[in-house]
N, C-alpha and C positions, 0 to 999 in steps of 0.2 A: 569688581571690584572700581569704586568711584574715587575719583581725584588722586588716585596711584597710593591710596591709604592702606596700611596692612591690616587686615581682621585684627580686632583687640586680643582674641586667643591667641592668635600667632606672635604678636607684638609681645605678650606677658611670656611664652614660651622663650624667645628669643632673649628676652631679659635675663630670666631665670638662667638661662645656659650659659651667659655671658658671666655671670657672677657665680658659675660652680666651680670655678678654677683660680688658682692662686700659682705664687711663684715660690718655692722651695729654695733656699740655699743651705750649701754645704761647704765647709773650709776645715782644714787641720793647722792649727796654731803653731807656733815655733815650738812649743813644748809638747807636741804630739795630739794635744786634746781635739778631738772632733766636734765641731759644732754646726747644729741644724738651727734654722731660723728663717722666718717670712720675712725678714728686713736684711737689707744687703751687709756684708761684712764690713770690717774697718779699713781703709784704703790701704794700710799696710799688708793685706792678705793680697797675694796674689794668683793663687790657683783657687779657684772658686768653682764649683759643680752647681748647675742651675736645672730644676727640675720644674716644669709646669704640674700640677696636681690638682686634682678634684679636693676642693674642701669638703663637699657633701655628694651624696648622692644625685645621679641626675634627675630632674623633676618633669621630663618630658610625659605626656600622658597623664600626668596628675589631677585630679580635681583641684580648683583653686584654693581650697581652704588647707589642703594637705600641701600643696605647693608651697604656699606662702609660710607654713610652718618651717618647712625644712630650709627655706630660705633665709628667715630670721633667726630660726633657732635650733641648727642642725645638730644632731645627735651623733655623737662618739663613745663607743664602748670598750672600755680596758678589760681585758680577761687575762686568764692565765689557765694553764690546763689542768685536768682533772679538778675542776671547780664547780661544785655543786650549785653554788650561789649565783656563778657566772650563768648557766646553763639556764636559771630560772629567769635572769634578766633578760638572756635571749628570748625565751619562750615569751616573755611579757611584751616586749617590742614585736615581735613577729605577729603573736595574737592580733595587738592591738593595731598592727599594718604601721609601723613606724620605720622608715627607711633609716638605716643607722651604717655608720662606718666601725667596723671592730678592729682594734690595736690588741696586739698580743703582747704579755710582760713575762719575759723569760730571761732576761739578762739585765745586768747593772747599767746599760744604757738604756733597755727600754724602762727601767725603774727611773733613771734620770728624766727620760722623757714624761713619765707618767707624773712627776713630781713639778715639772715643768708646766703641765696642764692644769695643775692644781690637786692632783691627788694625794693621797697619805698611806698608810700601810694596810689599807684594807681593801680587796676587790671583791666583786666588781666595783668599778668607778665609771660615772658616766657623765659626760657634759652634754646637758641640754640647752643650748645657747650659750648663756653666762650663768646658767643653774648648773650646780654639782651634786653628784649623789654618791656619796661614798658607803659601801656594803649594799645589800639588796633588801630594800623594803617595798613591797609593793604598793601599799597605799601611799608612800610618799613618792614614788617614780610615777603612779599614775597621776598623782596631785601635780607634779613638776611637769610632766607631758599635757597635761590638760591646760594648765597656765601659759605653756608655750602657744597653745592654740592648736595641737594635735587634736583630731576627731577621737571620739571614743570608742569606734569600731573602726575595723580596717575599710578603707576605700584604695587602697594598692591594687593597679593592675592585676590581673591573674599571673601575665607572664612576668611580672618583675621579679629580680634577685637581687640580694644585698651584695656589693663588692665583697670578695673573699678577703678572710682576715689578713692583716699585716703585722709584723712586728712594730711596735712603737716607736722603735728606732731601727729606720732602714739600714742594712749591711752595708758596709762600705766595700768598694771595688778593690779587687785582688792586691793593685798596685797601692792603692791608698793603706790597705791593711798591712803590707809588706813594710811603709814606711812608718806606720804606727809602732810596728813591732821593733824598729831601731831605735824609739824612743826609748829614755830611762822609765822605769816602771812607774804608774800612777800611785799617787799617796792612798793608802788603804782608806774605804769609804766606812762610813758609821753604822752601816746596814748590820741587822742582826743573824746568825745563822738561821739557815732555813729549816722549815718546820713541816714534815710531810712533802707534799709536792708543791709548796708554794715557794715562789722565789724569795731570797734573803730578807727577812725582816716583816713578810708580809701575813696578813692572817686573812680569813673571809668571815 
């Protein structure tokens, strides 16, 4: 190593790792509403929970083209239980070798987070960078992935595994849940009755 400079490949890996994390803020408003945001809450909120979280899969060991696509256009997949179209979406991403974060939708809080991300009443839903895909159409999803720079065939290391699916809205801690239970009941939402195994108001 000359002049104390890091090899280019190592420098790129470090930069990607540094950009793979963000801060999530969570707080309970006086009316009992729980809010999640990547920006700090108003100064009037005294009790705030902060959590550093990965905004996308780690790119360590990825080829440059794939690592760049993950950095600039991370993929988040929103799914629900017993959803054949959601399985088709997973299969497409896995076959093509696209790293993604999966968020499950099974509660009103999950639905609220889905809507914040730009989703509607159709699952699966995916964000591919700034692009949004509602419902599964393999041609449209392939086109969106290609335009985001993802390789046409898998270049993932054989040992790579996607993170385990998590609820779109993380569950509050027990103490916060008890505090929320003591608040007045929330105003009913405009969600439609559930059909089959879908969350209220959703279709596949």
